[in-house]
N, CA, C and O of each residue as an XYZ file, in Angstrom:
424
protein
N      12.035     -3.871     21.176
C      11.315     -4.816     20.360
C      10.276     -4.077     19.515
O       9.566     -3.208     20.022
N      10.190     -4.415     18.250
C       9.285     -3.753     17.312
C       7.910     -4.419     17.285
O       7.790     -5.638     17.401
N       6.870     -3.583     17.127
C       5.542     -4.146     16.898
C       5.445     -4.532     15.419
O       6.397     -4.333     14.665
N       4.301     -5.082     15.002
C       4.156     -5.549     13.621
C       4.360     -4.421     12.609
O       5.013     -4.617     11.584
N       3.806     -3.251     12.893
C       3.974     -2.117     11.990
C       5.455     -1.759     11.856
O       5.944     -1.510     10.754
N       6.163     -1.735     12.989
C       7.596     -1.428     12.973
C       8.386     -2.444     12.160
O       9.313     -2.081     11.437
N       8.018     -3.720     12.280
C       8.689     -4.769     11.498
C       8.503     -4.541     10.000
O       9.445     -4.671      9.218
N       7.271     -4.198      9.614
C       6.984     -3.959      8.197
C       7.772     -2.755      7.689
O       8.391     -2.824      6.627
N       7.755     -1.663      8.431
C       8.491     -0.453      8.021
C       9.995     -0.737      7.914
O      10.651     -0.298      6.969
N      10.523     -1.466      8.879
C      11.945     -1.794      8.866
C      12.286     -2.650      7.646
O      13.297     -2.417      6.984
N      11.447     -3.636      7.354
C      11.685     -4.512      6.206
C      11.701     -3.704      4.913
O      12.585     -3.885      4.076
N      10.728     -2.815      4.749
C      10.649     -2.001      3.539
C      11.857     -1.067      3.424
O      12.390     -0.872      2.332
N      12.283     -0.497      4.540
C      13.439      0.403      4.477
C      14.726     -0.355      4.160
O      15.628      0.196      3.528
N      14.818     -1.608      4.591
C      16.015     -2.405      4.324
C      16.022     -3.020      2.922
O      17.062     -3.056      2.265
N      14.871     -3.502      2.468
C      14.822     -4.254      1.218
C      14.142     -3.507      0.067
O      14.130     -3.995     -1.063
N      13.587     -2.349      0.340
C      12.960     -1.552     -0.712
C      11.654     -2.145     -1.183
O      10.921     -2.775     -0.420
N      11.374     -1.932     -2.465
C      10.106     -2.378     -3.043
C       9.935     -3.882     -2.869
O      10.801     -4.678     -3.230
N       8.785     -4.238     -2.303
C       8.484     -5.651     -2.065
C       6.991     -5.865     -2.148
O       6.208     -4.949     -1.897
N       6.597     -7.072     -2.499
C       5.181     -7.422     -2.520
C       4.700     -7.776     -1.131
O       5.492     -7.971     -0.209
N       3.390     -7.854     -0.996
C       2.790     -8.148      0.306
C       3.245     -9.504      0.839
O       3.605     -9.620      2.011
N       3.232    -10.507      0.007
C       3.620    -11.853      0.446
C       5.096    -11.877      0.836
O       5.478    -12.503      1.824
N       5.899    -11.204      0.065
C       7.339    -11.119      0.364
C       7.573    -10.451      1.720
O       8.404    -10.906      2.506
N       6.840     -9.377      1.989
C       6.966     -8.681      3.281
C       6.481     -9.579      4.411
O       7.112     -9.651      5.465
N       5.368    -10.259      4.193
C       4.824    -11.156      5.225
C       5.814    -12.269      5.549
O       6.044    -12.579      6.718
N       6.400    -12.869      4.514
C       7.376    -13.942      4.739
C       8.638    -13.428      5.418
O       9.216    -14.115      6.261
N       9.065    -12.231      5.057
C      10.297    -11.670      5.616
C      10.162    -11.164      7.038
O      11.151    -11.084      7.767
N       8.939    -10.821      7.442
C       8.751    -10.236      8.771
C       8.012    -11.137      9.751
O       8.109    -10.954     10.965
N       7.269    -12.113      9.221
C       6.436    -12.934     10.085
C       5.110    -12.268     10.422
O       4.331    -12.798     11.214
N       4.850    -11.107      9.822
C       3.589    -10.388     10.018
C       2.569    -10.951      9.031
O       2.920    -11.264      7.894
N       1.323    -11.081      9.448
C       0.316    -11.688      8.582
C       0.021    -10.821      7.362
O       0.081     -9.592      7.413
N      -0.298    -11.500      6.268
C      -0.662    -10.826      5.013
C      -1.895     -9.954      5.244
O      -1.974     -8.845      4.715
N      -2.849    -10.437      6.020
C      -4.063     -9.675      6.306
C      -3.757     -8.355      7.006
O      -4.367     -7.330      6.704
N      -2.807     -8.383      7.945
C      -2.444     -7.163      8.665
C      -1.789     -6.161      7.714
O      -2.061     -4.963      7.789
N      -0.935     -6.644      6.829
C      -0.281     -5.755      5.864
C      -1.322     -5.139      4.936
O      -1.248     -3.949      4.630
N      -2.292     -5.934      4.484
C      -3.372     -5.413      3.639
C      -4.199     -4.380      4.396
O      -4.636     -3.387      3.815
N      -4.413     -4.607      5.676
C      -5.152     -3.653      6.505
C      -4.405     -2.321      6.573
O      -5.017     -1.258      6.470
N      -3.081     -2.378      6.746
C      -2.280     -1.157      6.778
C      -2.408     -0.384      5.469
O      -2.465      0.846      5.469
N      -2.452     -1.107      4.363
C      -2.581     -0.466      3.054
C      -3.964      0.158      2.906
O      -4.086      1.299      2.458
N      -5.008     -0.582      3.279
C      -6.370     -0.068      3.168
C      -6.575      1.169      4.023
O      -7.285      2.090      3.619
N      -5.964      1.202      5.196
C      -6.089      2.348      6.091
C      -5.275      3.541      5.605
O      -5.470      4.664      6.069
N      -4.369      3.293      4.675
C      -3.506      4.363      4.192
C      -2.255      4.541      5.034
O      -1.501      5.495      4.838
N      -2.031      3.628      5.969
C      -0.840      3.694      6.809
C       0.401      3.383      5.991
O       1.451      3.993      6.191
N       0.282      2.434      5.067
C       1.354      2.135      4.112
C       0.913      2.641      2.750
O      -0.206      2.372      2.314
N       1.792      3.375      2.076
C       1.487      3.905      0.759
C       2.574      3.438     -0.192
O       3.764      3.536      0.109
N       2.154      2.929     -1.344
C       3.108      2.475     -2.337
C       3.377      3.566     -3.350
O       2.515      4.397     -3.632
N       4.582      3.555     -3.895
C       4.945      4.518     -4.922
C       4.130      4.261     -6.171
O       3.507      3.209     -6.308
N       4.134      5.232     -7.095
C       3.318      5.174     -8.303
C       3.463      3.856     -9.052
O       2.458      3.257     -9.436
N       4.695      3.391     -9.268
C       4.873      2.173    -10.050
C       4.552      0.910     -9.263
O       4.537     -0.178     -9.839
N       4.297      1.021     -7.978
C       3.892     -0.127     -7.172
C       2.381     -0.177     -6.977
O       1.860     -1.120     -6.382
N       1.683      0.829     -7.476
C       0.255      0.941     -7.167
C      -0.580     -0.187     -7.759
O      -1.738     -0.348     -7.371
N      -0.038     -0.971     -8.680
C      -0.780     -2.086     -9.246
C      -1.144     -3.129     -8.217
O      -1.988     -3.986     -8.478
N      -0.525     -3.077     -7.054
C      -0.829     -4.021     -5.991
C      -2.257     -3.803     -5.492
O      -2.932     -4.759     -5.112
N      -2.720     -2.555     -5.491
C      -4.048     -2.217     -4.990
C      -4.942     -1.784     -6.136
O      -4.511     -1.060     -7.033
N      -6.186     -2.230     -6.099
C      -7.168     -1.820     -7.097
C      -8.441     -1.393     -6.394
O      -8.811     -1.948     -5.359
N      -9.102     -0.407     -6.963
C     -10.378      0.075     -6.442
C     -11.373     -1.086     -6.445
O     -11.517     -1.786     -7.448
N     -12.051     -1.282     -5.328
C     -12.990     -2.393     -5.233
C     -14.249     -2.153     -6.059
O     -14.993     -3.094     -6.335
N     -14.494     -0.908     -6.456
C     -15.691     -0.608     -7.230
C     -15.434     -0.666     -8.732
O     -16.215     -1.274     -9.463
N     -14.346     -0.042     -9.210
C     -14.125      0.033    -10.659
C     -12.876     -0.717    -11.131
O     -12.718     -0.953    -12.329
N     -11.987     -1.094    -10.205
C     -10.788     -1.840    -10.579
C      -9.598     -0.990    -10.985
O      -8.553     -1.527    -11.351
N      -9.738      0.335    -10.926
C      -8.642      1.238    -11.279
C      -7.498      1.106    -10.272
O      -7.741      0.853     -9.092
N      -6.267      1.273    -10.723
C      -5.109      1.213     -9.814
C      -5.155      2.354     -8.807
O      -5.471      3.493     -9.153
N      -4.836      2.035     -7.558
C      -4.820      3.042     -6.497
C      -3.572      2.861     -5.646
O      -2.966      1.789     -5.635
N      -3.199      3.908     -4.941
C      -2.028      3.854     -4.069
C      -2.378      3.401     -2.664
O      -1.582      2.743     -1.994
N      -3.597      3.766     -2.216
C      -4.003      3.431     -0.848
C      -5.505      3.333     -0.753
O      -6.231      3.741     -1.660
N      -5.961      2.788      0.352
C      -7.386      2.695      0.598
C      -8.052      1.586     -0.194
O      -7.402      0.638     -0.635
N      -9.358      1.721     -0.367
C     -10.131      0.702     -1.083
C     -10.774      1.249     -2.346
O     -11.155      0.483     -3.231
N     -10.900      2.585     -2.437
C     -11.580      3.207     -3.565
C     -10.695      4.270     -4.219
O      -9.896      4.924     -3.549
N     -10.848      4.431     -5.537
C     -10.142      5.504     -6.241
C     -10.870      6.819     -5.945
O     -11.979      6.819     -5.410
N     -10.237      7.928     -6.299
C     -10.836      9.237     -6.027
C     -12.192      9.402     -6.717
O     -13.138      9.920     -6.123
N     -12.280      8.961     -7.966
C     -13.535      9.117     -8.705
C     -14.676      8.367     -8.033
O     -15.776      8.903     -7.898
N     -14.425      7.133     -7.611
C     -15.471      6.345     -6.954
C     -15.822      6.921     -5.583
O     -16.982      6.880     -5.174
N     -14.823      7.461     -4.866
C     -15.119      8.096     -3.582
C     -16.010      9.314     -3.792
O     -16.967      9.522     -3.046
N     -15.695     10.129     -4.815
C     -16.514     11.313     -5.099
C     -17.937     10.908     -5.486
O     -18.913     11.506     -5.031
N     -18.036      9.886     -6.330
C     -19.342      9.420     -6.783
C     -20.168      8.908     -5.597
O     -21.358      9.207     -5.495
N     -19.551      8.150     -4.718
C     -20.239      7.624     -3.548
C     -20.657      8.751     -2.616
O     -21.777      8.754     -2.103
N     -19.763      9.707     -2.396
C     -20.063     10.834     -1.524
C     -21.222     11.653     -2.083
O     -22.121     12.047     -1.340
N     -21.203     11.908     -3.382
C     -22.295     12.660     -4.013
C     -23.616     11.909     -3.856
O     -24.643     12.513     -3.544
N     -23.589     10.598     -4.071
C     -24.798      9.801     -3.901
C     -25.332      9.852     -2.479
O     -26.540      9.949     -2.266
N     -24.427      9.785     -1.505
C     -24.849      9.855     -0.108
C     -25.425     11.224      0.227
O     -26.433     11.328      0.926
N     -24.777     12.278     -0.278
C     -25.277     13.626     -0.019
C     -26.657     13.818     -0.643
O     -27.543     14.403     -0.021
N     -26.841     13.327     -1.870
C     -28.142     13.431     -2.529
C     -29.210     12.667     -1.752
O     -30.312     13.171     -1.536
N     -28.877     11.455     -1.336
C     -29.835     10.640     -0.584
C     -30.190     11.310      0.738
O     -31.351     11.307      1.146
N     -29.203     11.876      1.399
C     -29.443     12.539      2.679
C     -30.317     13.767      2.484
O     -31.265     13.980      3.240
N     -30.006     14.575      1.479
C     -30.799     15.786      1.262
C     -32.225     15.439      0.832
O     -33.163     16.151      1.192
N     -32.404     14.358      0.069
C     -33.753     13.928     -0.314
C     -34.533     13.474      0.913
O     -35.725     13.752      1.040
N     -33.856     12.781      1.806
C     -34.504     12.326      3.039
C     -34.966     13.495      3.876
O     -36.047     13.442      4.463
N     -34.171     14.553      3.947
C     -34.538     15.742      4.724
C     -35.714     16.448      4.066
O     -36.655     16.849      4.751
N     -35.673     16.606      2.749
C     -36.766     17.310      2.076
C     -38.069     16.517      2.181
O     -39.137     17.116      2.304
N     -38.005     15.189      2.136
C     -39.212     14.376      2.294
C     -39.792     14.554      3.686
O     -41.011     14.625      3.845
N     -38.928     14.626      4.702
C     -39.420     14.840      6.062
C     -40.084     16.206      6.178
O     -41.124     16.337      6.823
N     -39.482     17.239      5.549
C     -40.065     18.578      5.586
C     -41.394     18.604      4.852
O     -42.328     19.270      5.299
N     -41.502     17.894      3.738
C     -42.763     17.812      3.003
C     -43.839     17.185      3.875
O     -44.981     17.645      3.887
N     -43.475     16.131      4.608
C     -44.423     15.473      5.500
C     -44.913     16.449      6.572
O     -46.100     16.464      6.898
N     -44.010     17.260      7.120
C     -44.386     18.237      8.136
C     -45.338     19.267      7.545
O     -46.343     19.609      8.168
N     -45.030     19.771      6.341
C     -45.872     20.769      5.699
C     -47.266     20.208      5.453
O     -48.255     20.903      5.683
N     -47.364     18.970      4.993
C     -48.659     18.355      4.721
C     -49.447     18.157      6.011
O     -50.659     18.365      6.046
N     -48.756     17.758      7.057
C     -49.431     17.548      8.337
C     -49.956     18.874      8.882
O     -51.063     18.918      9.418
N     -49.193     19.943      8.756
C     -49.598     21.253      9.233
C     -50.755     21.782      8.396
O     -51.677     22.386      8.942
N     -50.728     21.570      7.094
C     -51.780     22.046      6.206
C     -53.112     21.371      6.516
O     -54.159     21.993      6.334
N     -53.111     20.164      6.963
C     -54.337     19.431      7.268
C     -54.854     19.709      8.680
O     -55.983     19.339      9.002
N     -54.067     20.340      9.505
C     -54.460     20.541     10.904
C     -55.526     21.634     10.991
O     -55.367     22.701     10.397
N     -56.599     21.380     11.719
C     -57.682     22.342     11.886
C     -57.874     22.610     13.383
O     -57.765     21.705     14.210
N     -58.158     23.855     13.706
C     -58.395     24.229     15.086
C     -59.853     24.682     15.233
O     -60.359     25.421     14.388
N     -60.514     24.253     16.277
C     -61.911     24.612     16.546
C     -61.964     25.407     17.842
O     -61.276     25.100     18.815
N     -62.790     26.425     17.825
C     -62.975     27.223     19.057
C     -64.274     26.801     19.724
O     -65.256     26.480     19.055
N     -64.267     26.805     21.019
C     -65.486     26.447     21.761
C     -66.313     27.634     22.064
O     -67.371     27.508     22.682
């Protein structure tokens, strides 16, 4: 007996190119589960089928996942910049705290 993923793969191998709704109707697997497989990259559509998926940020056609390469790079760069700024701000705070520290001898 096949699990839901196996049913989807079998349907695609038997019937070829198909839309999400068509696959869901043909297999009894939920549309949401099929979309999840696509977002995870478990199912990948060929170049001419990529119109089924669009980047959630810019709307560009994609083969898998939720974001196109450009948006992933842009997001990653933004996260890296934010992280490095956070580290440098913490180091600045340490330097300022050390500069203000005074020691007294008895």
